[in-house]
DRENDO-1510 file (C-alpha; in Angstrom, 1 decimal, always signed):
<recs>
REC; n; res; u; v; w
REC; 1; MET; +73.5; +86.5; +117.6 .
REC; 2; GLU; +73.1; +86.5; +113.7 .
REC; 3; ILE; +75.4; +88.4; +111.3 .
REC; 4; ALA; +73.9; +90.1; +108.8 .
REC; 5; PHE; +75.1; +91.6; +105.6 .
REC; 6; LEU; +74.3; +92.5; +101.9 .
REC; 7; LEU; +75.0; +90.0; +99.2 .
REC; 8; ASN; +74.8; +91.0; +95.6 .
REC; 9; GLY; +71.6; +93.8; +96.9 .
REC; 10; ALA; +70.0; +91.0; +99.1 .
REC; 11; GLU; +70.2; +91.0; +102.4 .
REC; 12; VAL; +71.6; +87.9; +104.0 .
REC; 13; ARG; +71.3; +86.3; +107.8 .
REC; 14; ILE; +73.4; +84.0; +109.4 .
REC; 15; SER; +72.5; +82.8; +112.9 .
REC; 16; ALA; +75.2; +82.6; +114.8 .
REC; 17; ALA; +73.2; +79.6; +116.8 .
REC; 18; GLY; +74.6; +76.1; +116.8 .
REC; 19; ARG; +77.6; +77.2; +114.4 .
REC; 20; PRO; +80.6; +77.4; +117.2 .
REC; 21; ASP; +82.7; +77.6; +113.8 .
REC; 22; LEU; +81.1; +80.8; +112.3 .
REC; 23; ALA; +83.9; +83.1; +113.7 .
REC; 24; THR; +86.7; +81.0; +111.3 .
REC; 25; VAL; +84.4; +80.6; +108.4 .
REC; 26; THR; +86.0; +82.4; +105.5 .
REC; 27; LEU; +84.0; +84.3; +103.1 .
REC; 28; LEU; +85.3; +82.3; +100.1 .
REC; 29; ASP; +84.4; +78.9; +101.7 .
REC; 30; TRP; +80.5; +80.4; +102.7 .
REC; 31; LEU; +80.1; +81.4; +99.1 .
REC; 32; ARG; +81.0; +78.7; +97.2 .
REC; 33; GLU; +80.1; +75.3; +99.4 .
REC; 34; GLU; +77.2; +77.1; +101.1 .
REC; 35; ARG; +75.6; +79.9; +98.3 .
REC; 36; ALA; +76.9; +78.0; +95.0 .
REC; 37; LEU; +78.9; +81.7; +93.9 .
REC; 38; THR; +81.3; +79.5; +92.5 .
REC; 39; GLY; +82.8; +82.9; +90.5 .
REC; 40; THR; +84.7; +83.4; +93.3 .
REC; 41; LYS; +87.9; +81.5; +92.8 .
REC; 42; GLU; +90.4; +79.8; +95.8 .
REC; 43; GLY; +94.0; +80.5; +94.3 .
REC; 44; CYS; +96.4; +80.7; +96.5 .
REC; 45; ASN; +93.7; +81.1; +99.9 .
REC; 46; GLU; +96.5; +83.5; +101.4 .
REC; 47; GLY; +95.6; +86.9; +100.0 .
REC; 48; ASP; +98.2; +86.8; +97.6 .
REC; 49; CYS; +96.6; +86.0; +94.1 .
REC; 50; GLY; +93.3; +88.0; +94.4 .
REC; 51; ALA; +91.4; +85.3; +92.6 .
REC; 52; CYS; +89.2; +85.4; +95.5 .
REC; 53; SER; +88.2; +89.7; +95.6 .
REC; 54; VAL; +85.2; +90.8; +96.5 .
REC; 55; MET; +83.9; +94.1; +96.1 .
REC; 56; VAL; +83.1; +95.3; +100.0 .
REC; 57; THR; +80.6; +98.4; +100.9 .
REC; 58; ALA; +80.4; +99.5; +104.6 .
REC; 59; ALA; +78.1; +102.3; +105.4 .
REC; 60; ASP; +80.3; +105.2; +105.6 .
REC; 61; GLY; +82.3; +104.3; +102.7 .
REC; 62; ALA; +83.2; +103.6; +99.0 .
REC; 63; PRO; +83.4; +100.2; +97.9 .
REC; 64; GLN; +86.8; +98.3; +98.3 .
REC; 65; ALA; +88.5; +95.2; +97.0 .
REC; 66; LEU; +89.2; +92.6; +99.4 .
REC; 67; ASN; +90.3; +89.1; +99.4 .
REC; 68; ALA; +87.7; +86.2; +100.5 .
REC; 69; CYS; +89.6; +84.0; +101.4 .
REC; 70; ILE; +91.1; +85.5; +104.3 .
REC; 71; LEU; +88.1; +87.6; +105.2 .
REC; 72; PHE; +85.9; +86.0; +108.3 .
REC; 73; LEU; +82.4; +86.1; +108.1 .
REC; 74; PRO; +81.2; +88.4; +111.2 .
REC; 75; GLN; +83.9; +90.6; +109.4 .
REC; 76; LEU; +80.7; +91.3; +107.2 .
REC; 77; HIS; +78.5; +92.1; +109.5 .
REC; 78; GLY; +77.0; +96.0; +108.6 .
REC; 79; LYS; +78.5; +95.8; +105.1 .
REC; 80; ALA; +77.3; +95.1; +102.1 .
REC; 81; VAL; +79.2; +92.1; +99.7 .
REC; 82; ARG; +79.4; +91.9; +96.0 .
REC; 83; THR; +81.0; +89.0; +94.1 .
REC; 84; VAL; +81.6; +89.0; +90.3 .
REC; 85; GLU; +77.8; +87.7; +89.9 .
REC; 86; GLY; +76.8; +90.5; +91.6 .
REC; 87; VAL; +78.8; +93.4; +89.5 .
REC; 88; SER; +76.5; +92.9; +87.0 .
REC; 89; ALA; +73.0; +94.3; +86.6 .
REC; 90; PRO; +70.1; +92.4; +88.2 .
REC; 91; ASP; +68.5; +92.5; +84.7 .
REC; 92; GLY; +72.3; +90.9; +83.1 .
REC; 93; THR; +73.3; +94.8; +82.1 .
REC; 94; LEU; +77.3; +94.3; +81.9 .
REC; 95; HIS; +79.2; +96.5; +84.0 .
REC; 96; PRO; +81.1; +98.9; +82.5 .
REC; 97; VAL; +84.2; +96.7; +83.1 .
REC; 98; GLN; +83.0; +94.1; +82.2 .
REC; 99; GLU; +81.8; +95.5; +78.4 .
REC; 100; ALA; +85.3; +97.0; +78.4 .
REC; 101; LEU; +87.4; +93.8; +79.0 .
REC; 102; VAL; +85.2; +91.9; +76.4 .
REC; 103; ALA; +86.0; +94.4; +73.8 .
REC; 104; HIS; +89.3; +94.5; +74.6 .
REC; 105; HIS; +90.0; +90.5; +74.8 .
REC; 106; GLY; +90.7; +91.2; +78.5 .
REC; 107; THR; +90.6; +87.4; +78.9 .
REC; 108; GLN; +91.9; +84.0; +78.2 .
REC; 109; CYS; +91.8; +80.9; +80.4 .
REC; 110; GLY; +89.1; +83.0; +83.0 .
REC; 111; PHE; +90.2; +81.7; +86.2 .
REC; 112; CYS; +91.4; +84.9; +87.0 .
REC; 113; THR; +89.2; +87.3; +85.3 .
REC; 114; PRO; +86.1; +87.3; +88.1 .
REC; 115; GLY; +89.1; +88.7; +90.7 .
REC; 116; PHE; +89.8; +91.3; +88.3 .
REC; 117; VAL; +86.6; +92.4; +87.3 .
REC; 118; VAL; +85.3; +92.9; +90.7 .
REC; 119; THR; +89.0; +94.8; +92.0 .
REC; 120; MET; +88.5; +96.5; +88.6 .
REC; 121; ALA; +84.5; +97.4; +89.6 .
REC; 122; ALA; +85.6; +98.7; +93.0 .
REC; 123; ASN; +88.4; +101.0; +91.4 .
REC; 124; HIS; +86.0; +102.3; +88.7 .
REC; 125; ALA; +83.6; +103.1; +91.9 .
REC; 126; ARG; +86.3; +104.8; +93.8 .
REC; 127; GLY; +87.1; +107.3; +90.4 .
REC; 128; ARG; +90.8; +105.0; +90.8 .
REC; 129; THR; +92.9; +105.7; +87.7 .
REC; 130; ASP; +96.8; +104.2; +88.7 .
REC; 131; HIS; +95.5; +101.0; +87.6 .
REC; 132; GLU; +98.8; +99.8; +87.7 .
REC; 133; ASP; +99.0; +99.8; +91.6 .
REC; 134; GLN; +94.9; +99.1; +92.2 .
REC; 135; LEU; +95.6; +95.6; +89.8 .
REC; 136; ALA; +99.2; +94.4; +91.5 .
REC; 137; GLY; +97.1; +92.3; +93.7 .
REC; 138; ASN; +95.5; +90.4; +90.9 .
REC; 139; LEU; +98.2; +87.8; +89.3 .
REC; 140; CYS; +97.7; +86.5; +85.8 .
REC; 141; ARG; +99.6; +84.0; +83.6 .
REC; 142; CYS; +98.0; +83.9; +80.5 .
REC; 143; THR; +96.3; +86.8; +78.8 .
REC; 144; GLY; +99.0; +88.9; +80.2 .
REC; 145; TYR; +98.7; +92.6; +81.6 .
REC; 146; ALA; +98.2; +94.8; +78.6 .
REC; 147; PRO; +94.7; +94.3; +77.5 .
REC; 148; ILE; +93.2; +94.1; +81.2 .
REC; 149; LEU; +95.1; +97.5; +81.5 .
REC; 150; ARG; +93.5; +98.7; +78.3 .
REC; 151; ALA; +89.9; +97.4; +79.5 .
REC; 152; ALA; +90.8; +99.7; +83.2 .
REC; 153; ARG; +91.5; +102.3; +81.3 .
REC; 154; ALA; +88.8; +102.5; +78.1 .
REC; 155; ALA; +86.0; +102.3; +81.3 .
REC; 156; GLU; +87.6; +104.8; +83.4 .
REC; 157; ALA; +84.7; +107.5; +82.0 .
REC; 158; ALA; +81.6; +105.6; +82.2 .
REC; 159; PRO; +79.3; +106.4; +85.4 .
REC; 160; VAL; +79.0; +104.0; +87.9 .
REC; 161; PRO; +76.1; +102.2; +87.6 .
REC; 162; ALA; +73.4; +102.8; +90.1 .
REC; 163; TRP; +72.8; +99.1; +91.3 .
REC; 164; ILE; +76.3; +99.9; +92.8 .
REC; 165; GLU; +75.8; +102.9; +94.1 .
REC; 166; GLY; +72.9; +101.6; +96.0 .
REC; 167; ASP; +74.7; +99.3; +98.2 .
REC; 168; THR; +75.9; +102.2; +100.2 .
REC; 169; ALA; +72.5; +103.3; +101.6 .
REC; 170; HIS; +71.0; +100.3; +101.8 .
REC; 171; VAL; +73.8; +98.7; +103.4 .
REC; 172; SER; +73.1; +101.3; +106.3 .
REC; 173; ALA; +69.5; +99.6; +107.1 .
REC; 174; ILE; +71.0; +96.6; +108.2 .
REC; 175; ALA; +70.8; +96.5; +112.3 .
REC; 176; PRO; +71.7; +93.5; +114.4 .
REC; 177; ARG; +68.8; +91.1; +116.0 .
REC; 178; GLY; +68.6; +88.9; +119.3 .
REC; 179; ASP; +69.2; +89.7; +122.6 .
REC; 180; ASP; +73.0; +89.0; +122.5 .
REC; 181; PRO; +74.3; +91.9; +119.9 .
REC; 182; MET; +78.2; +91.5; +121.4 .
REC; 183; GLY; +77.8; +87.6; +120.1 .
REC; 184; GLN; +79.5; +86.4; +123.0 .
REC; 185; SER; +77.4; +83.8; +123.7 .
REC; 186; GLU; +78.4; +82.1; +120.6 .
REC; 187; GLY; +82.3; +82.3; +121.2 .
REC; 188; PHE; +82.9; +85.6; +119.4 .
REC; 189; ALA; +82.5; +89.3; +120.2 .
REC; 190; LEU; +81.5; +92.0; +118.0 .
REC; 191; PRO; +82.6; +95.1; +120.0 .
REC; 192; GLU; +81.6; +98.4; +118.8 .
REC; 193; SER; +83.3; +100.5; +120.6 .
REC; 194; SER; +87.3; +100.1; +122.3 .
REC; 195; ASP; +85.5; +100.3; +125.7 .
REC; 196; ALA; +83.6; +97.4; +124.9 .
REC; 197; LEU; +86.8; +95.9; +123.6 .
REC; 198; ALA; +88.4; +96.5; +126.7 .
REC; 199; GLU; +85.9; +94.8; +128.8 .
REC; 200; TRP; +85.9; +91.9; +126.5 .
REC; 201; TYR; +89.3; +91.1; +126.4 .
REC; 202; LEU; +89.9; +91.6; +130.8 .
REC; 203; GLU; +87.2; +88.7; +130.4 .
REC; 204; ASN; +88.6; +86.8; +127.4 .
REC; 205; PRO; +92.5; +87.6; +128.0 .
REC; 206; GLU; +93.0; +84.1; +125.9 .
REC; 207; GLY; +91.2; +85.4; +123.2 .
REC; 208; THR; +92.1; +86.8; +119.5 .
REC; 209; LEU; +92.1; +89.8; +118.3 .
REC; 210; ILE; +91.1; +90.5; +114.8 .
REC; 211; ALA; +91.0; +93.9; +112.5 .
REC; 212; GLY; +91.8; +92.9; +108.8 .
REC; 213; ALA; +92.4; +89.5; +109.2 .
REC; 214; THR; +95.3; +89.1; +107.1 .
REC; 215; ASP; +97.7; +87.9; +109.5 .
REC; 216; VAL; +95.2; +85.8; +111.4 .
REC; 217; GLY; +93.5; +84.5; +108.2 .
REC; 218; LEU; +96.4; +82.3; +107.4 .
REC; 219; TRP; +96.6; +80.6; +110.9 .
REC; 220; VAL; +93.1; +79.1; +109.7 .
REC; 221; THR; +93.8; +78.5; +106.3 .
REC; 222; LYS; +96.9; +77.1; +106.2 .
REC; 223; ALA; +97.8; +76.7; +110.0 .
REC; 224; MET; +94.4; +75.2; +111.2 .
REC; 225; ARG; +94.9; +76.4; +114.1 .
REC; 226; ASP; +91.7; +77.2; +116.7 .
REC; 227; LEU; +92.0; +80.8; +117.6 .
REC; 228; GLY; +90.0; +80.6; +121.0 .
REC; 229; PRO; +87.4; +82.9; +121.7 .
REC; 230; VAL; +88.0; +85.8; +119.0 .
REC; 231; ALA; +86.8; +89.5; +119.2 .
REC; 232; PHE; +86.6; +90.9; +115.7 .
REC; 233; LEU; +87.4; +94.7; +115.7 .
REC; 234; HIS; +85.7; +96.1; +112.6 .
REC; 235; ARG; +82.7; +98.1; +114.4 .
REC; 236; CYS; +84.6; +99.9; +116.9 .
REC; 237; SER; +85.2; +103.1; +114.9 .
REC; 238; ASP; +87.0; +105.3; +117.7 .
REC; 239; LEU; +90.1; +102.8; +117.0 .
REC; 240; GLN; +89.8; +103.6; +113.5 .
REC; 241; ARG; +90.7; +107.6; +113.3 .
REC; 242; ILE; +93.0; +109.6; +112.0 .
REC; 243; GLU; +93.7; +112.8; +114.7 .
REC; 244; HIS; +95.7; +115.6; +113.8 .
REC; 245; ALA; +97.3; +118.1; +116.6 .
REC; 246; PRO; +100.2; +120.3; +116.5 .
REC; 247; ASP; +102.7; +118.0; +118.1 .
REC; 248; GLY; +101.6; +115.1; +116.0 .
REC; 249; LEU; +99.4; +112.3; +114.5 .
REC; 250; ARG; +97.5; +110.3; +116.4 .
REC; 251; VAL; +96.6; +106.8; +114.8 .
REC; 252; GLY; +94.3; +104.3; +116.0 .
REC; 253; ALA; +95.0; +100.7; +116.1 .
REC; 254; GLY; +92.3; +100.0; +113.1 .
REC; 255; VAL; +93.0; +102.1; +111.0 .
REC; 256; THR; +94.0; +100.0; +107.6 .
REC; 257; LEU; +96.8; +100.9; +106.0 .
REC; 258; THR; +95.3; +102.2; +102.9 .
REC; 259; ALA; +94.2; +104.9; +105.4 .
REC; 260; LEU; +97.6; +105.6; +106.7 .
REC; 261; HIS; +98.9; +105.8; +103.4 .
REC; 262; ARG; +96.8; +108.8; +102.7 .
REC; 263; ALA; +97.4; +110.4; +106.4 .
REC; 264; VAL; +101.6; +109.5; +105.8 .
REC; 265; ALA; +102.3; +110.5; +102.2 .
REC; 266; PRO; +102.3; +113.8; +101.5 .
REC; 267; LYS; +104.7; +114.3; +105.3 .
REC; 268; HIS; +106.8; +111.5; +104.4 .
REC; 269; PRO; +106.4; +110.4; +100.7 .
REC; 270; SER; +109.1; +107.8; +101.6 .
REC; 271; PHE; +107.2; +106.1; +104.4 .
REC; 272; GLY; +104.2; +106.2; +101.7 .
REC; 273; GLU; +105.8; +104.8; +99.2 .
REC; 274; LEU; +106.9; +102.1; +101.5 .
REC; 275; ILE; +103.5; +101.3; +102.7 .
REC; 276; ARG; +102.3; +101.6; +99.0 .
REC; 277; ARG; +104.6; +98.3; +98.4 .
REC; 278; TYR; +102.7; +96.7; +101.5 .
REC; 279; GLY; +101.3; +93.4; +99.6 .
REC; 280; SER; +98.3; +94.3; +97.1 .
REC; 281; VAL; +95.4; +97.0; +97.4 .
REC; 282; GLN; +93.3; +94.5; +99.0 .
REC; 283; VAL; +95.0; +93.6; +101.8 .
REC; 284; ARG; +96.2; +97.0; +102.4 .
REC; 285; ASN; +92.1; +97.5; +102.8 .
REC; 286; ALA; +92.3; +95.1; +105.3 .
REC; 287; ALA; +95.3; +95.2; +107.1 .
REC; 288; THR; +95.6; +97.6; +110.1 .
REC; 289; VAL; +98.4; +99.7; +112.0 .
REC; 290; GLY; +97.6; +97.9; +115.1 .
REC; 291; GLY; +97.8; +94.3; +113.4 .
REC; 292; ASN; +101.1; +95.2; +112.1 .
REC; 293; ILE; +102.5; +96.6; +115.4 .
REC; 294; ALA; +101.2; +93.9; +117.3 .
REC; 295; ASN; +101.9; +90.9; +115.6 .
REC; 296; GLY; +105.3; +91.4; +116.4 .
REC; 297; SER; +106.9; +90.3; +112.9 .
REC; 298; PRO; +110.6; +91.0; +112.9 .
REC; 299; ILE; +109.7; +91.7; +109.3 .
REC; 300; GLY; +106.7; +93.9; +109.4 .
REC; 301; ASP; +107.3; +97.0; +107.5 .
REC; 302; SER; +105.5; +99.7; +109.6 .
REC; 303; PRO; +107.4; +98.9; +112.5 .
REC; 304; PRO; +111.1; +100.5; +111.4 .
REC; 305; ALA; +109.5; +103.7; +109.5 .
REC; 306; LEU; +107.5; +104.7; +112.3 .
REC; 307; ILE; +110.3; +103.5; +115.0 .
REC; 308; ALA; +112.9; +106.1; +112.7 .
REC; 309; LEU; +110.2; +108.6; +113.5 .
REC; 310; GLY; +110.1; +108.5; +117.2 .
REC; 311; ALA; +106.9; +106.9; +117.0 .
REC; 312; THR; +104.9; +106.3; +120.7 .
REC; 313; LEU; +102.8; +103.6; +121.1 .
REC; 314; HIS; +99.5; +103.7; +123.2 .
REC; 315; LEU; +98.5; +100.5; +124.8 .
REC; 316; ARG; +95.3; +99.9; +127.4 .
REC; 317; ARG; +93.9; +97.2; +129.3 .
REC; 318; GLY; +90.6; +97.9; +131.1 .
REC; 319; ALA; +90.3; +101.7; +131.8 .
REC; 320; ALA; +94.4; +102.0; +132.4 .
REC; 321; ARG; +96.4; +103.1; +129.5 .
REC; 322; ARG; +100.0; +103.5; +128.7 .
REC; 323; THR; +102.6; +104.8; +126.5 .
REC; 324; LEU; +106.0; +103.4; +125.5 .
REC; 325; PRO; +107.8; +104.5; +122.9 .
REC; 326; LEU; +107.7; +102.1; +119.5 .
REC; 327; GLU; +110.4; +100.1; +120.2 .
REC; 328; ASP; +110.5; +99.0; +123.4 .
REC; 329; PHE; +107.2; +97.6; +122.8 .
REC; 330; PHE; +109.6; +94.9; +121.2 .
REC; 331; VAL; +111.2; +92.2; +124.1 .
REC; 332; ASP; +112.0; +89.4; +121.8 .
REC; 333; TYR; +110.8; +86.9; +118.6 .
REC; 334; GLY; +107.4; +86.3; +119.5 .
REC; 335; LYS; +107.7; +88.4; +122.7 .
REC; 336; GLN; +106.0; +91.9; +123.4 .
REC; 337; ASP; +105.5; +94.3; +126.1 .
REC; 338; ARG; +102.6; +93.7; +126.4 .
REC; 339; ALA; +100.3; +92.2; +129.4 .
REC; 340; PRO; +97.1; +89.5; +129.0 .
REC; 341; GLY; +94.4; +91.6; +128.3 .
REC; 342; GLU; +96.2; +94.6; +126.9 .
REC; 343; PHE; +95.6; +95.9; +123.6 .
REC; 344; VAL; +97.8; +98.2; +121.3 .
REC; 345; GLU; +95.0; +101.5; +121.1 .
REC; 346; ALA; +96.6; +103.4; +118.7 .
REC; 347; ILE; +100.9; +104.9; +117.9 .
REC; 348; THR; +101.2; +108.8; +118.0 .
REC; 349; ILE; +103.8; +110.4; +115.4 .
REC; 350; PRO; +105.5; +113.4; +116.2 .
REC; 351; GLU; +105.2; +116.5; +114.1 .
REC; 352; GLN; +108.7; +117.0; +112.5 .
REC; 353; PRO; +110.5; +118.1; +109.0 .
REC; 354; ASP; +110.6; +115.5; +106.6 .
REC; 355; ASN; +113.9; +113.9; +106.9 .
REC; 356; LEU; +112.8; +110.2; +106.8 .
REC; 357; ARG; +114.2; +107.8; +104.0 .
REC; 358; CYS; +112.6; +104.2; +103.5 .
REC; 359; TYR; +115.0; +101.1; +101.3 .
REC; 360; LYS; +113.1; +97.5; +101.2 .
REC; 361; LEU; +114.7; +95.1; +99.7 .
REC; 362; SER; +112.9; +92.0; +98.9 .
REC; 363; LYS; +113.0; +89.3; +96.2 .
REC; 364; ARG; +109.8; +90.6; +94.1 .
REC; 365; PHE; +109.6; +94.5; +93.9 .
REC; 366; ASP; +105.9; +94.5; +95.1 .
REC; 367; GLN; +103.9; +92.4; +97.2 .
REC; 368; ASP; +106.2; +90.7; +98.9 .
REC; 369; ILE; +108.1; +90.4; +102.6 .
REC; 370; SER; +111.1; +92.1; +103.2 .
REC; 371; ALA; +114.4; +90.3; +103.5 .
REC; 372; VAL; +115.6; +93.6; +105.3 .
REC; 373; CYS; +114.0; +96.9; +105.4 .
REC; 374; GLY; +115.9; +99.8; +106.7 .
REC; 375; CYS; +114.6; +103.9; +107.7 .
REC; 376; PHE; +116.9; +106.3; +108.3 .
REC; 377; SER; +115.8; +109.9; +110.2 .
REC; 378; ILE; +119.2; +111.6; +109.6 .
REC; 379; ARG; +119.1; +115.9; +110.0 .
REC; 380; VAL; +122.2; +117.6; +108.6 .
REC; 381; ASP; +122.9; +121.1; +109.9 .
REC; 382; GLY; +126.4; +123.1; +109.2 .
REC; 383; GLY; +128.0; +120.3; +107.7 .
REC; 384; ALA; +127.5; +117.5; +110.5 .
REC; 385; VAL; +124.2; +115.1; +111.5 .
REC; 386; ARG; +122.6; +116.7; +114.8 .
REC; 387; HIS; +119.7; +114.1; +114.4 .
REC; 388; ALA; +120.0; +110.6; +113.8 .
REC; 389; ARG; +117.0; +107.5; +114.5 .
REC; 390; ILE; +117.9; +104.0; +112.2 .
REC; 391; ALA; +115.8; +101.3; +112.5 .
REC; 392; PHE; +115.5; +97.5; +110.5 .
REC; 393; GLY; +113.5; +94.8; +110.2 .
REC; 394; GLY; +115.0; +91.7; +109.2 .
REC; 395; MET; +117.9; +92.2; +110.8 .
REC; 396; ALA; +117.1; +90.9; +114.3 .
REC; 397; ALA; +114.6; +89.0; +116.0 .
REC; 398; THR; +112.3; +92.2; +116.3 .
REC; 399; PRO; +112.4; +95.5; +114.6 .
REC; 400; LYS; +115.4; +97.4; +116.3 .
REC; 401; ARG; +117.5; +100.3; +116.6 .
REC; 402; ALA; +120.7; +100.7; +115.2 .
REC; 403; ARG; +122.0; +103.1; +118.2 .
REC; 404; THR; +125.5; +102.2; +117.3 .
REC; 405; VAL; +125.8; +103.4; +113.9 .
REC; 406; GLU; +123.4; +105.8; +115.2 .
REC; 407; ALA; +126.1; +106.8; +117.6 .
REC; 408; ALA; +129.1; +107.2; +115.4 .
REC; 409; LEU; +126.8; +109.4; +112.9 .
REC; 410; LEU; +126.0; +111.7; +116.1 .
REC; 411; GLY; +127.8; +115.2; +115.9 .
REC; 412; ALA; +130.2; +114.1; +113.0 .
REC; 413; PRO; +130.6; +116.0; +109.9 .
REC; 414; TRP; +128.5; +114.3; +107.2 .
REC; 415; SER; +130.9; +112.7; +105.0 .
REC; 416; GLN; +132.1; +109.6; +103.3 .
REC; 417; GLU; +134.3; +108.9; +105.7 .
REC; 418; THR; +131.8; +109.2; +108.6 .
REC; 419; VAL; +129.5; +106.8; +106.7 .
REC; 420; ARG; +132.2; +104.5; +106.3 .
REC; 421; THR; +132.8; +104.6; +110.0 .
REC; 422; ALA; +129.0; +104.3; +110.7 .
REC; 423; MET; +128.9; +101.0; +108.2 .
REC; 424; ALA; +131.7; +99.4; +110.2 .
REC; 425; CYS; +129.7; +99.9; +113.2 .
REC; 426; PHE; +126.8; +97.4; +112.3 .
REC; 427; ALA; +128.3; +94.6; +113.5 .
REC; 428; ASP; +127.8; +96.0; +116.8 .
REC; 429; ASP; +124.2; +96.3; +116.6 .
REC; 430; PHE; +122.8; +93.5; +114.1 .
REC; 431; ALA; +123.3; +89.6; +114.0 .
REC; 432; PRO; +121.7; +88.5; +111.3 .
REC; 433; ILE; +120.3; +85.2; +110.9 .
REC; 434; ASP; +120.4; +83.4; +107.6 .
REC; 435; ASP; +116.7; +82.1; +106.1 .
REC; 436; MET; +114.9; +81.0; +102.9 .
REC; 437; ARG; +114.8; +85.3; +102.1 .
REC; 438; ALA; +118.5; +85.9; +102.5 .
REC; 439; SER; +121.8; +84.9; +104.0 .
REC; 440; ALA; +123.3; +86.7; +107.0 .
REC; 441; GLY; +126.3; +88.0; +105.6 .
REC; 442; TYR; +124.0; +89.5; +102.6 .
REC; 443; ARG; +121.5; +91.0; +104.7 .
REC; 444; MET; +124.6; +93.0; +106.9 .
REC; 445; ARG; +125.8; +94.1; +103.4 .
REC; 446; THR; +122.7; +95.1; +102.2 .
REC; 447; ALA; +122.3; +97.3; +105.7 .
REC; 448; GLN; +125.1; +99.0; +105.5 .
REC; 449; ASN; +125.1; +99.6; +101.8 .
REC; 450; MET; +121.7; +101.4; +102.6 .
REC; 451; LEU; +123.0; +103.8; +104.5 .
REC; 452; ALA; +125.8; +104.6; +101.6 .
REC; 453; ARG; +122.5; +104.9; +99.5 .
REC; 454; LEU; +121.0; +107.1; +101.9 .
REC; 455; PHE; +124.4; +109.4; +101.7 .
REC; 456; ALA; +125.0; +109.5; +98.1 .
REC; 457; GLU; +121.1; +111.0; +97.7 .
REC; 458; HIS; +122.1; +113.1; +100.1 .
REC; 459; SER; +124.9; +114.3; +98.0 .
REC; 460; GLY; +122.8; +114.5; +95.0 .
REC; 461; THR; +123.3; +111.2; +93.3 .
REC; 462; ARG; +120.8; +109.9; +91.9 .
REC; 463; ALA; +120.5; +106.2; +93.5 .
REC; 464; ASN; +116.9; +105.1; +92.4 .
REC; 465; VAL; +117.8; +101.4; +91.8 .
REC; 466; LEU; +114.5; +101.4; +89.4 .
REC; 467; ASN; +116.0; +103.5; +86.7 .
REC; 468; VAL; +118.7; +102.0; +85.1 .
REC; 469; ALA; +120.6; +103.7; +81.8 .
REC; 470; ALA; +123.4; +103.1; +79.8 .
REC; 471; THR; +126.4; +104.9; +79.1 .
REC; 472; ASP; +127.7; +105.6; +76.4 .
REC; 473; THR; +131.2; +104.8; +76.6 .
REC; 474; ALA; +133.0; +105.6; +73.2 .
REC; 475; ALA; +135.4; +108.3; +73.1 .
</recs>
């Protein structure tokens, strides 16, 4: 089995023979240690700082910025990679974003600069102009962001260089070689479909499934875990589909958070904003819906919103399939209703009017883990609550519905008194823990206040916590 991809315009083939570690070699380590391409830097080694950003292009897509520190080599199979050394032309001609960074003094110590250059080049190729959002995952401690943002804006109108545009066409010519295209003999698999994945997972129920590696990557770089047999899912295109139907939206488990945002933000803007705050662009370009659900984290951001929307989970084991309400999937901390060899195949979000509001509380507004994440789907007709689904992350060992709070609201007048009564019911639904992110008491109070905020917003009160204005109290 060979892993084949383009690196800065040149084809690379890495044989898996005799490389039992190949499945967990990160692109960052391989670039620096085996190719002497040291422009890609190691900062946090967990996908949080952007110093290791690289540009990755699939045959069917535009370039995307990804974190090389949590990107394993098999995930590159059939793709094109450009590091900072390959952003400029083979003859040394600078990319427009490089020229702009020089002209606008957008660098100082230079450690973070390669990551900024690559991310900006990927954004430039995609025509993105929301630079504050797109560069939120690239941290700078010296220069300050103003000259970097000025450089990004200055490069907007420049054409995409031919050497960047050419990657999409050239990468399609890369094909695997050898008698074992799935690579199973080497301890990892590259299934081409969910059928092939189902077959492999039945035979390797103790195996690890890797889609984006935004979580599993840290198992290796931080916890130094042995993953055992591994299947990489990025070539299972049938798991990456979003299907629109009259009764709802079916989202494949391999759909990235970036793609999910495009699908749900027009229908449920508050959910879209929650996804926008999920990690960085580099993380959202890799992280998948299925991974965010299947890891069972009590602070995963998508499950509370999906539960509040009444989402249904689709599971598969071999040829057998079953469905269940998403909230029933989470059994206990680290435990889900999933049999050995069974995997998340898709999730369906029912079609419905937009009544969803999501509130995320974290120590840092962007790119941080939730202390509390509350999602409310409340419908009020004739002055009374006719529908209520409320779900929280960070309040229990699993993502969990606030059923007692819901019951206190349903059928009652939508009033301050009803809300106060329902706020007292949070203690019947949750017993939060104390940890480094928040105390139990703080979590309980903020969860209650999220319901109060929802009522205030429904009543027309401005409650955007980011907009703070002084009040003139002079008589």
